[in-house]
Wavefront OBJ file of the C-alpha trace (Angstrom):
o trace
v 5.276 -24.323 2.607
v 3.771 -24.899 6.036
v 7.191 -24.303 7.602
v 7.027 -20.613 6.561
v 4.985 -18.126 8.594
v 4.267 -14.841 6.808
v 3.901 -11.682 8.898
v 2.589 -8.482 7.293
v 3.361 -5.295 9.206
v 0.372 -2.964 9.222
v 2.356 0.210 9.847
v 1.893 3.038 12.312
v -0.461 6.010 12.262
v 0.139 6.670 8.562
v 0.464 10.415 9.090
v 2.062 10.962 5.679
v -1.010 9.428 3.999
v -3.455 11.551 5.977
v -6.385 12.240 5.347
v -6.665 8.857 3.586
v -5.710 7.295 6.941
v -8.073 9.411 9.036
v -10.548 6.529 9.462
v -8.492 3.528 8.321
v -5.038 2.003 8.653
v -2.516 2.285 5.795
v -3.006 -1.293 4.550
v -6.756 -0.668 4.258
v -6.401 2.367 1.948
v -8.222 1.656 -1.368
v -6.004 1.305 -4.414
v -6.421 0.856 -8.160
v -10.197 1.288 -8.212
v -11.116 -1.954 -6.414
v -8.219 -3.198 -4.262
v -6.744 -2.346 -0.858
v -3.011 -1.911 -0.294
v -2.929 -4.998 1.945
v -4.113 -7.118 -0.999
v -0.662 -6.759 -2.582
v 1.467 -8.618 0.033
v -1.311 -11.127 0.709
v -1.574 -11.902 -3.013
v 2.204 -12.308 -3.264
v 1.963 -14.879 -0.470
v -1.000 -16.759 -1.945
v 0.632 -16.901 -5.386
v 3.645 -18.550 -3.720
v 1.366 -20.977 -1.842
v 2.300 -19.339 1.468
v -1.033 -19.472 3.249
v -0.260 -18.982 6.920
v -0.443 -15.218 7.183
v -0.688 -12.848 10.142
v -1.258 -9.097 9.832
v -0.067 -6.929 12.725
v -1.892 -3.646 13.253
v -2.997 -1.248 15.956
v -4.266 2.047 14.433
v -7.744 2.441 12.896
v -7.964 -1.292 12.297
v -11.781 -1.692 11.979
v -11.868 -1.204 8.191
v -8.935 -3.597 7.753
v -10.590 -6.234 9.965
v -13.783 -6.025 7.903
v -11.930 -6.352 4.593
v -9.867 -9.352 5.732
v -12.903 -11.118 7.214
v -14.929 -10.707 4.002
v -12.120 -11.572 1.599
v -9.679 -14.233 2.779
v -11.499 -17.401 3.784
v -9.523 -20.515 2.884
v -11.122 -23.949 2.682
v -11.441 -26.073 5.806
v -9.243 -28.844 4.356
v -6.028 -26.832 4.430
v -4.081 -25.156 7.223
v -4.266 -21.769 5.524
v -5.412 -18.576 7.248
v -5.146 -14.800 7.113
v -5.598 -13.368 10.601
v -5.171 -9.938 12.130
v -3.310 -9.530 15.407
v -4.121 -6.106 16.820
v -2.165 -4.693 19.739
v -3.506 -6.193 22.949
v -2.805 -6.017 26.647
v -1.391 -9.152 28.266
v 0.131 -9.878 31.678
v 3.550 -9.405 30.046
v 2.781 -6.389 27.819
v 0.411 -3.515 28.560
v 1.525 -0.899 26.004
v 1.203 -0.303 22.252
v 3.575 -1.720 19.676
v 6.689 0.449 19.899
v 7.969 -0.450 16.414
v 8.083 -3.196 13.800
v 10.311 -5.537 15.818
v 8.381 -4.893 19.019
v 5.134 -5.822 17.249
v 6.581 -9.191 16.230
v 8.108 -9.800 19.675
v 4.787 -9.256 21.439
v 3.094 -11.881 19.266
v 5.548 -14.759 19.593
v 3.004 -16.586 21.748
v 0.761 -16.800 18.662
v 3.533 -17.560 16.167
v 5.186 -20.387 18.080
v 2.103 -22.600 17.849
v 2.709 -22.925 14.081
v 6.269 -24.257 14.700
v 7.724 -22.392 11.687
v 11.241 -22.910 10.370
v 11.223 -19.479 8.728
v 9.546 -16.125 9.294
v 8.793 -14.024 6.223
v 8.356 -10.341 7.157
v 6.442 -8.153 4.676
v 5.196 -4.567 4.603
v 1.507 -3.759 4.252
v 1.902 -0.584 2.189
v 4.159 -1.404 -0.767
v 3.381 -2.049 -4.418
v 5.349 -4.862 -6.050
v 5.041 -8.408 -7.372
v 7.781 -10.757 -6.116
v 8.400 -14.480 -6.485
v 8.579 -15.189 -2.763
v 9.448 -18.855 -3.361
v 12.602 -17.775 -5.200
v 13.405 -15.410 -2.325
v 13.043 -18.257 0.182
v 15.045 -20.681 -1.964
v 17.919 -18.215 -2.375
v 17.873 -17.708 1.399
v 18.183 -21.452 2.024
v 20.962 -21.838 -0.545
v 22.952 -18.955 0.945
v 23.170 -20.511 4.395
v 22.436 -17.086 5.874
v 20.491 -16.573 9.089
v 18.666 -13.560 7.625
v 18.025 -12.437 4.046
v 16.940 -8.940 3.069
v 15.173 -8.128 -0.194
v 16.940 -5.155 -1.813
v 16.285 -2.970 -4.827
v 18.543 -0.613 -6.773
v 17.800 3.095 -6.215
v 19.355 6.393 -7.286
v 21.236 8.654 -4.871
v 18.229 10.952 -4.733
v 15.960 8.130 -3.532
v 18.598 6.597 -1.241
v 18.334 9.404 1.317
v 15.057 8.149 2.824
v 15.781 4.407 2.725
v 18.007 1.885 4.484
v 21.122 1.449 2.318
v 23.201 -1.746 2.285
v 26.702 -2.734 1.217
v 27.173 -6.330 0.035
v 30.245 -8.295 -1.063
v 30.556 -10.424 -4.222
v 28.781 -13.310 -2.453
v 25.803 -11.075 -1.574
v 26.734 -11.062 2.107
v 25.789 -7.719 3.661
v 28.738 -6.067 5.365
v 27.356 -2.621 6.265
v 24.017 -0.910 6.698
v 23.052 2.752 7.018
v 19.507 3.900 7.796
v 18.170 6.951 5.883
v 21.481 8.741 5.169
v 19.779 11.901 3.893
v 20.890 13.931 0.891
v 24.159 15.408 2.178
v 25.977 12.407 3.670
v 28.737 10.889 1.519
v 27.765 7.275 0.792
v 29.854 6.757 -2.348
v 31.442 3.623 -0.865
v 27.948 2.058 -0.720
v 27.542 2.048 -4.519
v 26.091 -1.230 -5.774
v 28.129 -3.435 -8.154
v 27.223 -2.512 -11.739
v 26.368 -6.111 -12.681
v 23.349 -6.229 -10.351
v 21.880 -2.823 -11.281
v 19.366 -1.946 -14.034
v 21.827 0.351 -15.856
v 25.596 -0.209 -15.714
v 26.225 3.388 -16.790
v 24.565 4.930 -13.734
v 25.313 4.859 -10.014
v 22.886 2.864 -7.896
v 22.609 1.911 -4.241
v 21.070 -1.201 -2.683
v 18.071 -0.189 -0.606
v 16.304 -2.452 1.850
v 12.689 -3.068 0.847
v 11.737 -3.867 4.441
v 11.131 -7.486 3.370
v 13.031 -10.133 5.335
v 13.410 -13.888 5.770
v 14.558 -14.988 9.235
v 15.452 -18.467 10.358
v 13.027 -19.044 13.218
v 15.687 -19.496 15.891
v 17.521 -16.419 14.632
v 14.369 -14.331 14.907
v 13.846 -15.344 18.533
v 17.488 -14.594 19.368
v 17.467 -11.218 17.565
v 14.319 -10.117 19.405
v 15.432 -11.286 22.842
v 15.947 -7.662 23.904
v 14.067 -4.346 23.974
v 15.050 -3.087 20.508
v 11.940 -1.748 18.780
v 12.575 -1.506 15.029
v 13.930 -3.876 12.380
v 15.458 -1.306 10.050
v 16.950 1.047 12.615
v 18.114 -1.460 15.230
v 17.650 -5.210 14.673
v 19.209 -5.450 11.201
v 22.304 -3.270 11.915
v 23.008 -5.284 15.074
v 22.510 -8.606 13.262
v 24.955 -7.677 10.476
v 27.706 -7.282 13.085
v 27.225 -10.799 14.479
v 25.691 -13.197 11.938
v 25.506 -13.843 8.205
v 22.912 -11.608 6.524
v 22.334 -12.043 2.801
v 21.085 -9.608 0.143
v 18.422 -10.720 -2.344
v 18.377 -8.312 -5.295
v 14.992 -7.421 -6.777
v 15.006 -4.975 -9.705
v 11.407 -5.152 -10.891
v 8.842 -2.450 -10.104
v 8.626 -1.540 -6.427
v 6.984 1.490 -4.851
v 6.734 2.381 -1.187
v 3.280 3.957 -0.848
v 4.366 6.252 1.966
v 3.140 9.679 0.863
v 0.137 11.208 -0.876
v 2.308 12.019 -3.891
v 3.575 8.412 -4.161
v 0.042 7.093 -3.749
v -1.374 9.413 -6.428
v 1.388 8.709 -8.945
v 1.344 4.937 -8.368
v -2.409 4.844 -8.994
v -2.265 6.870 -12.200
v 0.679 4.799 -13.434
v -1.765 1.888 -13.651
v -3.659 3.750 -16.391
v -0.692 3.973 -18.766
v -0.584 1.814 -21.908
v 2.112 -0.449 -20.427
v 2.065 0.006 -16.653
v 5.102 -1.247 -14.765
v 2.777 -2.931 -12.260
v 0.478 -5.143 -14.315
v -2.830 -5.893 -12.599
v -3.855 -7.985 -15.632
v -1.339 -10.787 -15.046
v -3.530 -13.909 -14.832
v -0.638 -16.070 -13.632
v -0.149 -13.906 -10.541
v -3.459 -12.195 -9.803
v -4.153 -9.581 -7.158
v -6.900 -10.939 -4.915
v -9.508 -8.799 -3.225
v -13.095 -8.860 -1.946
v -15.623 -10.267 -4.415
v -18.563 -7.886 -4.360
v -20.831 -9.383 -7.046
v -21.450 -5.943 -8.513
v -22.952 -5.412 -11.966
v -20.674 -4.343 -14.824
v -20.098 -0.643 -15.285
v -22.561 1.132 -17.591
v -21.475 3.926 -19.912
v -24.440 6.018 -21.088
v -22.364 7.722 -23.765
v -19.094 9.484 -23.000
v -15.409 9.770 -23.781
v -12.962 7.656 -21.751
v -9.239 7.475 -22.537
v -6.301 5.882 -20.706
v -8.426 5.242 -17.626
v -9.632 2.409 -15.408
v -13.253 1.927 -14.387
v -14.113 -0.576 -11.668
v -17.368 -2.517 -11.349
v -20.746 -1.025 -10.627
v -20.182 2.446 -12.100
v -22.770 4.460 -14.068
v -21.228 7.126 -16.297
v -23.412 9.472 -18.333
v -22.014 11.730 -21.047
v -18.754 12.397 -19.187
v -15.174 12.993 -20.308
v -12.625 10.926 -18.380
v -8.880 11.091 -19.080
v -5.918 9.491 -17.264
v -8.073 8.656 -14.259
v -9.232 5.833 -12.017
v -12.959 5.479 -11.425
v -13.578 3.340 -8.346
v -16.414 1.003 -7.390
v -20.010 2.256 -7.663
v -19.000 5.719 -8.889
v -21.888 7.697 -10.385
v -20.796 10.425 -12.816
v -23.479 12.705 -14.182
v -24.008 14.504 -17.496
v -21.219 16.817 -18.650
v -18.733 16.033 -15.884
v -15.016 15.938 -16.683
v -12.178 14.114 -14.877
v -8.498 14.483 -15.745
v -5.767 12.970 -13.575
v -8.250 11.954 -10.869
v -8.075 9.007 -8.461
v -11.700 8.411 -7.487
v -12.187 5.643 -4.906
v -15.912 5.239 -5.483
v -18.537 4.367 -2.899
v -19.398 1.651 -0.386
v -23.113 1.686 -1.304
v -25.759 2.981 -3.685
v -28.147 5.593 -2.335
v -31.759 4.471 -2.221
v -34.549 6.743 -3.452
v -35.606 7.246 0.169
v -32.138 8.520 1.114
v -32.030 10.750 -1.968
v -35.349 12.380 -1.045
v -34.225 12.897 2.544
v -30.956 14.455 1.383
v -32.783 16.662 -1.126
v -34.810 18.148 1.728
v -31.498 19.029 3.424
v -30.146 20.339 0.110
v -27.428 17.653 0.072
v -26.499 16.521 -3.474
v -26.603 12.903 -4.542
v -23.619 10.602 -3.987
v -21.065 10.773 -6.790
v -19.974 13.499 -9.180
v -22.666 15.961 -10.227
v -23.569 17.457 -13.603
v -20.986 19.683 -15.219
v -18.371 19.320 -12.492
v -14.780 19.605 -13.715
v -12.021 17.945 -11.676
v -8.284 17.814 -12.342
v -5.305 16.543 -10.318
v -7.245 15.245 -7.302
v -7.873 12.246 -5.062
v -11.533 11.710 -4.175
v -11.971 9.338 -1.247
v -14.912 6.992 -0.788
v -18.529 8.160 -0.478
v -17.663 11.745 -1.406
v -20.447 13.966 -2.715
v -19.465 16.403 -5.470
v -22.371 18.698 -6.350
v -23.254 20.146 -9.735
v -20.982 22.677 -11.407
v -18.008 22.257 -9.071
v -14.565 23.292 -10.327
v -11.699 21.445 -8.631
v -8.079 22.011 -9.621
v -9.051 23.978 -12.743
v -8.840 27.667 -11.866
v -5.565 29.425 -11.108
v -6.059 29.738 -7.375
v -3.340 29.714 -4.662
v -2.862 26.108 -3.542
v -0.722 26.056 -0.438
v -0.552 22.711 1.361
v -2.932 22.524 4.303
v -6.269 21.440 5.761
v -9.164 23.482 4.358
v -12.013 21.660 6.084
v -13.869 20.007 3.206
v -10.606 19.314 1.391
v -6.840 19.086 1.884
v -3.931 20.042 -0.349
v -0.838 17.859 0.036
v 2.183 17.998 -2.281
v 0.051 20.164 -4.561
v -2.576 17.407 -4.871
v -6.163 18.146 -3.862
v -7.614 15.457 -1.582
v -11.362 15.234 -0.948
v -11.759 13.168 2.265
v -14.055 10.210 2.809
v -17.752 11.171 3.199
v -17.030 14.830 2.319
v -19.792 16.965 0.806
v -18.992 19.688 -1.737
v -22.078 21.748 -2.475
v -22.975 22.844 -6.023
v -20.718 25.508 -7.479
v -17.770 24.830 -5.139
v -14.467 26.098 -6.532
v -11.138 24.732 -5.253
l 1 2 3 4 5 6 7 8 9 10 11 12 13 14 15 16 17 18 19 20 21 22 23 24 25 26 27 28 29 30 31 32 33 34 35 36 37 38 39 40 41 42 43 44 45 46 47 48 49 50 51 52 53 54 55 56 57 58 59 60 61 62 63 64 65 66 67 68 69 70 71 72 73 74 75 76 77 78 79 80 81 82 83 84 85 86 87 88 89 90 91 92 93 94 95 96 97 98 99 100 101 102 103 104 105 106 107 108 109 110 111 112 113 114 115 116 117 118 119 120 121 122 123 124 125 126 127 128 129 130 131 132 133 134 135 136 137 138 139 140 141 142 143 144 145 146 147 148 149 150 151 152 153 154 155 156 157 158 159 160 161 162 163 164 165 166 167 168 169 170 171 172 173 174 175 176 177 178 179 180 181 182 183 184 185 186 187 188 189 190 191 192 193 194 195 196 197 198 199 200 201 202 203 204 205 206 207 208 209 210 211 212 213 214 215 216 217 218 219 220 221 222 223 224 225 226 227 228 229 230 231 232 233 234 235 236 237 238 239 240 241 242 243 244 245 246 247 248 249 250 251 252 253 254 255 256 257 258 259 260 261 262 263 264 265 266 267 268 269 270 271 272 273 274 275 276 277 278 279 280 281 282 283 284 285 286 287 288 289 290 291 292 293 294 295 296 297 298 299 300 301 302 303 304 305 306 307 308 309 310 311 312 313 314 315 316 317 318 319 320 321 322 323 324 325 326 327 328 329 330 331 332 333 334 335 336 337 338 339 340 341 342 343 344 345 346 347 348 349 350 351 352 353 354 355 356 357 358 359 360 361 362 363 364 365 366 367 368 369 370 371 372 373 374 375 376 377 378 379 380 381 382 383 384 385 386 387 388 389 390 391 392 393 394 395 396 397 398 399 400 401 402 403 404 405 406 407 408 409 410 411 412 413 414 415 416 417 418 419 420 421 422
């Protein structure tokens, strides 16, 4: 598949995922206890033997750079690579990426050297598992210049997505970007035969995943239009053949704190819709060579624990326990997404912190936590009560924690001293 060049869009500032994006880009946000969001599109590519991959980013890219450099090193006997292209100044361009299409346009000088026949455009912050080879094959068979991966959504979900209308041959005839909740889009209803339930109304939503013929991509971007969804695709539909590729498996756009929280906890269900245990199509990530997790007595139900954790006499329900998480005696977690830690504290660091009255890394004795996201390297002291007591929880920034969509978020490297109540 050397004729296909895969381009993963790293997204903008990620304001809707703040504070998880305070120090990292959206694709670098930890997910599922041990992965990063960017591992999903990269794994989809690798599983389809698409190994020429660029990632375009410009905001808080240091963490993403480090993860890619440590994780994706192909052998020297193939032409495979995963490389990051951050926004850069050149004699032709001196400003930031102005949108998804502008980011691709400004990097043509790098892409052209691969002489691709097709460009595969992917998003860096979505959760799905797609057979990209089937997508490419259907594109070739259709004779279209562009193909757009689409999924069936309800009217409620359609308001914030790009909605398409396709004829019986899957040729897209109309496109409307984020129609909102009040606009009448009844004539955009998807044909019943391609939807999950023939008895309900569905709409075809663009997943932001595209295949372009290489020459078509150059022609479509030979202008100043900045965004694929808002500008490039609607203009292309008027002039050339654009095909719809229907995908009705699990797909989630990790665009908000609520979506992120729910998508993580969905992994802990008995039969999750996104199966991270599929050996035929694995999700790749950084190999850390950590020891197995150790459970020094406790009760754990419907939860995921990553490598390197030490859990002592704790009760954990419907939660994700990330890498290197230390949970002390009597602690309780319910509906918690805990991202873990980047390191273990040495005895020297522990003694130094004790002198400053800073608790040890992890979750302290007797702390009770419910309905929260705990970012990496957070310190939760003894006897803390988070999300348990009936306190007013208006959305906002409260210094050591945030509340977003009713979900408590403890930021990266935060310290909650013993007895804290949130």
